[in-house]
C-alpha distance (Angstrom), angle and dihedral (degrees) to the residues before:
residue distance angle dihedral
R1 . . .
E2 3.80 . .
V3 3.77 92.9 .
V4 3.82 92.4 49.4
R5 3.79 91.7 45.9
K6 3.83 92.3 51.5
F7 3.78 92.5 49.0
R8 3.82 90.4 49.3
D9 3.83 92.6 45.4
A10 3.81 88.5 52.0
G11 3.80 91.8 49.0
I12 3.83 91.4 -122.7
P13 3.81 116.4 144.3
L14 3.81 118.1 -114.7
D15 3.82 132.8 174.5
A16 3.81 105.4 170.3
V17 3.76 145.0 22.6
C18 3.82 116.1 -154.0
L19 3.83 116.0 -141.6
D20 3.77 114.7 -146.4
I21 3.81 126.1 -156.3
D22 3.83 95.5 -68.7
Y23 3.80 92.7 77.9
M24 3.82 88.6 68.7
Q25 3.77 127.0 88.7
D26 3.82 103.8 -108.1
Y27 3.84 90.3 -24.2
E28 3.81 90.9 -64.9
D29 3.83 113.8 152.8
F30 3.80 117.3 -113.6
T31 3.82 94.0 15.4
V32 3.80 132.1 109.4
D33 3.80 125.7 -144.6
E34 3.77 99.2 -124.9
T35 3.82 92.1 -164.3
K36 3.81 89.8 63.7
F37 3.80 95.9 31.1
P38 3.82 107.8 27.9
D39 3.83 91.6 172.2
M40 3.77 111.5 20.8
K41 3.79 92.1 167.7
Q42 3.77 92.7 56.1
L43 3.78 91.4 45.5
A44 3.80 91.5 52.3
E45 3.80 90.0 48.3
D46 3.80 94.2 47.7
L47 3.79 93.9 49.0
K48 3.80 92.4 44.2
A49 3.81 86.9 58.3
E50 3.81 86.2 59.9
G51 3.80 92.2 48.4
V52 3.82 94.5 -102.6
H53 3.84 125.0 124.8
L54 3.78 129.1 -160.9
V55 3.80 116.9 -127.4
P56 3.83 112.1 -169.3
I57 3.77 126.9 -164.1
I58 3.81 124.3 -117.4
D59 3.82 119.7 -163.1
A60 3.79 127.1 -152.0
G61 3.81 93.1 -130.0
V62 3.85 117.6 88.3
K63 3.80 112.6 -153.5
V64 3.81 116.0 -116.6
Q65 3.79 98.1 -126.7
K66 3.79 128.8 138.5
G67 3.76 110.9 -124.7
Y68 3.80 93.6 26.6
S69 3.79 102.3 121.1
V70 3.84 97.9 -145.8
Y71 3.78 90.5 52.6
E72 3.82 93.7 44.3
E73 3.82 94.0 49.0
G74 3.81 92.8 44.8
T75 3.76 91.3 50.7
E76 3.79 94.4 46.4
H77 3.83 93.0 53.0
N78 3.84 97.9 36.8
Y79 3.82 90.5 -116.5
F80 3.79 95.9 150.2
C81 3.80 130.3 87.8
A82 3.77 109.8 -94.8
K83 3.76 141.8 -153.5
K84 3.79 119.3 -113.1
D85 3.81 90.7 -90.8
G86 3.78 90.2 58.5
S87 3.82 98.1 -107.7
A88 3.79 118.1 129.1
Y89 3.78 114.7 -91.3
T90 3.79 114.5 -119.8
A91 3.79 124.8 -153.8
G92 3.77 134.3 162.7
V93 3.78 120.4 -110.2
W94 3.85 133.0 142.3
P95 3.84 97.0 -39.9
G96 3.82 93.1 39.1
R97 3.79 116.3 -117.0
S98 3.78 109.1 32.0
H99 3.78 144.2 161.5
F100 3.81 126.4 -131.2
P101 3.81 119.0 -130.2
D102 3.79 111.8 -122.0
F103 3.80 96.1 -119.6
L104 3.81 94.5 175.9
N105 3.84 85.6 71.4
P106 3.87 110.5 83.1
D107 3.78 92.1 -147.6
V108 3.82 89.4 56.9
R109 3.82 91.5 48.0
S110 3.81 90.5 52.0
W111 3.81 91.9 48.1
F112 3.81 95.8 46.1
G113 3.83 93.7 41.6
A114 3.80 90.5 55.8
K115 3.84 90.1 56.5
Y116 3.83 90.2 71.7
G117 3.76 84.3 74.9
N118 3.81 88.7 75.0
L119 3.80 86.6 71.4
T120 3.82 102.8 29.5
S121 3.80 85.6 59.6
L122 3.83 86.1 63.2
G123 3.80 92.3 55.6
I124 3.82 97.6 -92.9
E125 3.80 112.8 150.0
G126 3.78 103.8 175.9
F127 3.80 141.6 41.7
W128 3.77 142.3 -174.1
N129 3.82 119.8 -150.4
D130 3.79 115.1 -146.0
M131 3.83 140.6 179.9
N132 3.81 88.2 24.1
E133 3.81 101.1 136.1
P134 3.09 70.0 77.7
A135 3.82 99.7 -104.8
M136 3.77 116.7 -162.3
F137 3.78 133.6 -171.2
Y138 3.78 91.9 -154.2
S139 3.79 145.0 -28.9
E140 3.80 122.8 -127.4
E141 3.81 87.0 -109.3
S142 3.82 98.1 48.7
L143 3.76 91.7 44.0
A144 3.80 93.0 53.1
E145 3.78 90.9 46.6
T146 3.78 91.7 50.6
F147 3.83 93.8 49.7
R148 3.82 88.9 51.2
K149 3.82 90.4 53.1
I150 3.79 92.4 46.2
K151 3.77 90.8 53.5
T152 3.83 91.1 56.4
F153 3.83 89.7 65.2
E154 3.80 93.3 57.4
G155 3.82 112.0 119.3
K156 3.81 93.4 5.2
N157 3.79 126.8 129.4
L158 3.80 99.6 -114.4
D159 3.81 109.5 -144.8
I160 3.77 128.1 -175.5
N161 3.80 91.7 -76.2
S162 3.81 101.3 40.9
F163 3.80 94.6 40.9
F164 3.83 93.8 60.3
E165 3.80 90.9 41.6
F166 3.81 87.3 54.5
T167 3.84 95.9 46.3
S168 3.82 92.6 50.1
L169 3.79 93.0 58.3
A170 3.81 97.4 76.6
G171 3.80 92.5 64.3
S172 3.79 96.2 34.6
T173 3.81 94.7 95.8
F174 3.80 94.8 61.7
N175 3.82 112.1 113.8
R176 3.79 93.8 -25.6
P177 3.82 112.0 -172.3
D178 3.79 93.1 -135.4
D179 3.81 90.2 56.2
Y180 3.78 88.8 63.5
E181 3.81 88.5 55.8
R182 3.79 91.5 58.2
F183 3.82 99.3 72.7
Y184 3.76 141.2 48.2
D185 3.79 141.2 -140.8
R186 3.79 125.0 -144.1
A187 3.79 99.6 -134.2
Q188 3.76 126.1 -168.0
M189 3.78 108.3 -130.9
K190 3.84 128.1 -147.1
D191 3.81 92.4 -97.5
G192 3.79 91.3 53.9
S193 3.81 95.4 -104.7
T194 3.80 122.8 126.2
A195 3.80 122.1 -121.7
L196 3.80 129.3 -170.3
L197 3.84 105.2 -130.1
R198 3.78 126.4 -174.9
H199 3.79 106.1 -114.5
D200 3.82 98.3 -122.7
Y201 3.84 88.0 64.3
V202 3.78 92.6 56.9
H203 3.81 100.2 28.2
N204 3.82 93.9 115.1
I205 3.83 93.1 58.8
Y206 3.84 98.4 42.9
G207 3.81 95.0 86.7
A208 3.80 91.5 44.2
H209 3.81 89.5 56.6
M210 3.79 91.5 50.8
T211 3.81 86.9 53.9
R212 3.77 88.3 48.5
A213 3.83 90.8 50.8
A214 3.77 90.6 52.4
G215 3.80 94.9 42.7
E216 3.81 94.1 49.4
G217 3.79 91.5 42.9
L218 3.80 93.8 50.9
R219 3.81 90.8 48.0
K220 3.83 89.5 55.9
L221 3.79 92.0 45.3
S222 3.81 92.8 46.1
P223 3.84 108.9 21.6
D224 3.82 95.9 167.9
K225 3.80 101.9 35.4
R226 3.80 128.2 62.1
M227 3.79 119.2 -125.1
L228 3.81 123.9 -153.8
L229 3.84 112.6 -113.7
Y230 3.74 132.4 167.0
S231 3.79 133.4 160.0
R232 3.78 142.3 -156.9
A233 3.81 98.8 -139.9
S234 3.79 120.8 41.0
C235 3.78 144.9 133.8
I236 3.81 138.8 -136.3
G237 3.79 108.4 -66.3
A238 3.78 96.9 31.7
H239 3.83 90.8 95.8
R240 3.84 83.7 88.7
Y241 3.79 87.9 73.2
G242 3.78 108.1 30.8
G243 3.79 148.7 -23.4
I244 3.75 131.5 -98.7
W245 3.74 139.4 -127.5
T246 3.77 120.2 -153.7
G247 3.79 97.7 -111.6
D248 3.80 134.7 -125.4
N249 3.79 102.0 -10.8
T250 3.79 123.9 170.8
S251 3.79 131.8 -117.7
W252 3.78 92.5 -100.9
W253 3.80 127.6 127.4
G254 3.77 87.3 -131.8
H255 3.81 90.2 62.0
L256 3.81 90.2 54.2
K257 3.83 88.8 55.8
Q258 3.78 88.9 45.2
E259 3.79 91.2 55.7
V260 3.79 91.0 53.7
Q261 3.80 88.8 55.2
M262 3.81 93.9 43.8
M263 3.78 96.0 54.5
S264 3.82 96.2 71.0
A265 3.85 90.5 41.0
L266 3.80 90.9 54.5
N267 3.76 90.2 46.8
M268 3.81 89.5 54.1
C269 3.81 86.9 56.2
G270 3.80 91.5 52.9
F271 3.79 97.6 -100.7
L272 3.79 103.3 128.0
Y273 3.80 93.3 155.8
C274 3.77 100.1 69.6
G275 3.80 142.7 124.1
A276 3.78 143.8 145.8
D277 3.81 138.2 -110.1
I278 3.78 99.0 -84.0
G279 3.79 112.8 -130.6
G280 3.79 90.7 16.5
F281 3.77 130.2 -80.2
G282 3.82 102.6 -123.9
A283 3.86 127.0 48.0
D284 3.78 127.6 19.1
T285 3.78 114.5 -58.9
S286 3.83 130.2 -152.4
R287 3.74 133.8 -130.3
D288 3.79 94.3 -110.6
L289 3.80 92.7 49.4
V290 3.81 92.8 50.3
L291 3.80 90.6 47.4
R292 3.82 95.9 48.6
W293 3.82 90.9 43.7
T294 3.80 90.1 50.7
E295 3.79 89.9 51.1
F296 3.81 88.8 59.6
G297 3.84 91.9 39.7
V298 3.78 88.7 61.3
F299 3.80 87.0 80.1
T300 3.84 102.5 40.2
P301 3.82 116.2 96.7
L302 3.83 91.2 -134.2
M303 3.80 108.2 50.4
R304 3.78 118.3 175.4
N305 3.79 138.4 145.6
H306 3.82 110.8 -139.9
S307 3.80 134.5 161.7
A308 3.78 139.8 170.6
W309 3.80 119.9 -88.9
N310 3.79 94.2 -112.7
T311 3.79 97.7 52.0
R312 3.78 134.4 88.7
R313 3.80 113.1 -73.4
Q314 3.77 110.7 -102.8
E315 3.82 108.3 -176.9
F316 3.81 107.4 137.1
Y317 3.80 93.0 -113.6
Q318 3.83 90.0 62.7
Y319 3.79 91.5 75.4
D320 3.80 139.2 76.3
H321 3.79 119.9 -106.9
I322 3.76 91.9 31.6
E323 3.78 88.4 178.4
D324 3.82 88.3 78.2
F325 3.80 91.6 60.8
R326 3.79 91.2 43.0
S327 3.80 90.9 54.3
V328 3.84 93.5 49.1
M329 3.80 92.0 47.4
N330 3.79 91.0 47.6
L331 3.80 87.7 57.8
R332 3.81 89.4 52.3
Y333 3.77 91.9 52.7
A334 3.81 93.3 43.3
L335 3.83 87.4 55.4
I336 3.82 97.6 43.8
P337 3.84 96.1 98.7
F338 3.81 89.2 50.1
I339 3.81 94.5 43.4
Y340 3.80 91.8 48.8
S341 3.76 91.4 46.6
E342 3.83 93.8 50.5
F343 3.80 90.2 44.0
V344 3.80 94.6 53.5
K345 3.81 94.0 42.0
S346 3.82 89.3 51.7
A347 3.84 92.1 49.1
L348 3.80 95.1 47.5
T349 3.79 95.8 44.7
G350 3.81 96.4 44.6
S351 3.79 92.7 -117.1
M352 3.82 131.3 124.2
Y353 3.77 128.1 -93.0
F354 3.81 90.1 -157.8
R355 3.80 120.8 33.1
P356 3.81 136.0 173.4
L357 3.78 113.5 -114.0
S358 3.84 91.4 -111.3
F359 3.79 91.3 67.4
D360 3.80 92.9 64.9
Y361 3.80 98.7 29.2
Q362 3.75 101.6 42.8
S363 3.81 97.2 159.3
D364 3.79 93.0 48.1
E365 3.84 106.4 99.2
R366 3.81 91.7 -167.6
A367 3.80 92.3 52.5
R368 3.83 90.9 53.7
R369 3.79 89.9 62.9
V370 3.79 97.6 51.1
E371 3.82 112.1 104.0
D372 3.81 102.7 160.5
E373 3.81 100.6 59.7
L374 3.80 129.0 72.3
L375 3.74 137.8 -160.1
L376 3.80 113.6 -137.0
G377 3.78 120.3 -157.6
E378 3.75 118.3 -51.1
S379 3.79 99.0 -37.6
L380 3.77 120.5 29.8
L381 3.81 141.6 76.7
I382 3.80 115.7 -169.4
A383 3.76 126.4 -166.7
P384 3.82 109.9 -178.7
V385 3.81 124.6 -157.3
Y386 3.83 107.9 -119.5
E387 3.84 103.8 167.0
Q388 3.80 124.7 90.5
N389 3.80 117.4 -112.2
A390 3.76 91.8 9.8
V391 3.78 115.4 144.6
G392 3.81 92.9 -166.2
R393 3.79 143.1 -22.2
Y394 3.77 144.0 -130.8
V395 3.78 113.6 -92.2
Y396 3.78 128.8 -170.1
L397 3.81 115.6 -149.1
P398 3.82 114.5 -163.4
E399 3.83 90.5 -159.8
D400 3.79 139.3 10.2
M401 3.84 108.5 -69.9
I402 3.75 143.6 170.2
Q403 3.82 114.6 -104.7
V404 3.81 114.9 -142.6
T405 3.82 119.2 -161.3
W406 3.78 114.0 -169.0
A407 3.80 116.8 -165.7
D408 3.78 135.6 144.5
G409 3.79 91.0 10.3
K410 3.84 98.4 -56.6
A411 3.79 138.7 89.9
V412 3.81 127.9 -128.4
Q413 3.83 118.9 -166.1
Q414 3.81 131.1 -159.4
N415 3.80 134.9 166.9
V416 3.81 117.7 -108.2
V417 3.82 125.7 -172.8
R418 3.75 127.7 -129.9
G419 3.81 116.5 -81.5
D420 3.80 141.2 53.5
H421 3.79 119.6 -30.1
Y422 3.78 138.4 173.4
V423 3.81 103.4 -132.4
N424 3.78 122.2 -161.7
V425 3.83 110.5 -130.7
P426 3.84 113.1 177.7
L427 3.82 114.7 -151.4
N428 3.79 91.7 -104.4
A429 3.81 96.2 47.4
V430 3.81 135.9 89.1
V431 3.80 115.0 -151.4
F432 3.79 122.7 -169.6
F433 3.82 137.5 151.2
V434 3.79 134.7 -119.9
K435 3.77 124.2 -153.9
H436 3.81 115.9 -119.3
G437 3.80 112.5 -101.7
R438 3.80 92.3 32.0
L439 3.78 130.4 108.7
V440 3.80 123.7 -151.2
P441 3.85 116.9 -165.1
L442 3.82 122.2 -141.7
C443 3.77 121.6 -167.2
A444 3.78 125.9 -162.9
P445 3.83 109.0 -83.1
A446 3.81 120.4 -112.9
L447 3.81 136.1 -172.8
S448 3.84 91.4 -105.3
S449 3.77 134.1 15.6
D450 3.81 94.2 -113.0
K451 3.84 87.9 62.8
L452 3.82 95.4 54.9
D453 3.77 115.5 122.4
T454 3.80 107.7 -137.2
T455 3.79 95.6 176.1
N456 3.76 94.3 83.6
F457 3.82 127.9 43.0
T458 3.73 139.0 175.6
F459 3.83 116.9 -154.0
L460 3.76 143.2 -133.6
G461 3.82 121.8 -155.9
D462 3.79 132.4 32.1
G463 3.79 100.6 -92.3
E464 3.77 123.4 122.4
S465 3.81 101.2 -130.1
Y466 3.76 146.3 1.5
D467 3.87 127.8 -149.0
L468 3.80 104.4 -134.9
Y469 3.80 117.8 -160.1
E470 3.80 111.8 -150.9
D471 3.78 138.9 167.6
D472 3.80 137.6 154.7
G473 3.79 92.6 -77.2
Y474 3.79 93.3 -116.9
T475 3.81 110.4 57.3
R476 3.77 118.6 115.5
D477 3.80 89.5 -154.9
V478 3.81 94.2 86.6
K479 3.81 112.1 172.4
L480 3.79 135.7 141.4
G481 3.80 95.3 -133.4
G482 3.77 110.4 96.7
N483 3.83 93.7 2.4
I484 3.80 101.3 82.2
R485 3.81 120.7 101.1
K486 3.82 117.5 -171.7
L487 3.77 111.7 -135.4
T488 3.78 120.4 -160.2
K489 3.77 133.7 -176.6
């Protein structure tokens, strides 16, 4: 409630608050710590009235705990990944010793997917799946082996070689390749038979099948209303069930540049709904990094600010000159009808929301070499600033375009010719480019997307019209026919 209140007091738009693992009771999936959240249903209802939705995390590891229903049911029905002798495989994750649901088994997917109902019944309408590679801190075997090795150093004179060998042991159990060779998945094959496959052979599809379990489960729980779902680990094909965020990045300028490059790659794999932890997840961020990252995040379908518990707080209201963040977020909300329209049209036509320049300008040798600019939908070229202390950047335009500079809540447009340009981009500004002959609608910003007025638009670009896709934001019957409104100047 405090976070939402501070966003509202600052006049900064907000649609969702992500709940990390601390909302759970003892890190047990599909539970709520009633000491921290005595009435989660009422909280969800109250925030929804303000246009804000709760999006809790679900982890792949199920805590080994007698009396915990998910553990008890999974054990009773042999729903967990097992060792070769058939006993459940145990690994350490957030709750400590845990089992991994065998998501390659359709019965397990159905069982686990239904568990999301524990939270949808409280008014939750979105989820993010995490740690579903699956990540593991240790296995019982690797932990025992490490303790044995540590004991051999006791009483020794640790020299330059042995000291660093000793200090490396504590973290040596994290995601060890040989641990993934110790357990098996019961996979359903194409002919309907079941095969026991060593996990390291199917590791890359495990997270995708957790996403599938959630996506199919949420469709059964809510057949007529879409639910938000995105995942950390996934694989090509899982875009049918949910989106993806790019995982535990770090508060480095290089990771901002990396996200720019990852967006088109993820789109090539079918994941149009994607984005990164704005400002960086690990390490302490800085005001300028959060602001520059937010200026790129304006254009990503998934836009969220997320950081680790032991890092510097990075909500926008933590910083001086809050008006800069307000202006950037107002651009995001002014563009939401356009962004949503371009996203849906890309998804339904099998095209890409983000594309590298070379996809549209295949005969342009210069465009083929550009890796830090993106085409967005039918109209835009974006070239984010990703270097600290930069007051601008070089931009290559493969054709004449219209430069848009957004600052202090308003847009200024100017014509720019094809070629290389150094473009000034003040820290509080967002600069992007519109193709000639295109029209980009802007609505009046609001504090949440459900308050946006889409009856009146202003426009960027020199085109004559724009075909706006729109629906109620929830329907599962997503189709272009009957849902296009032609906007004209």
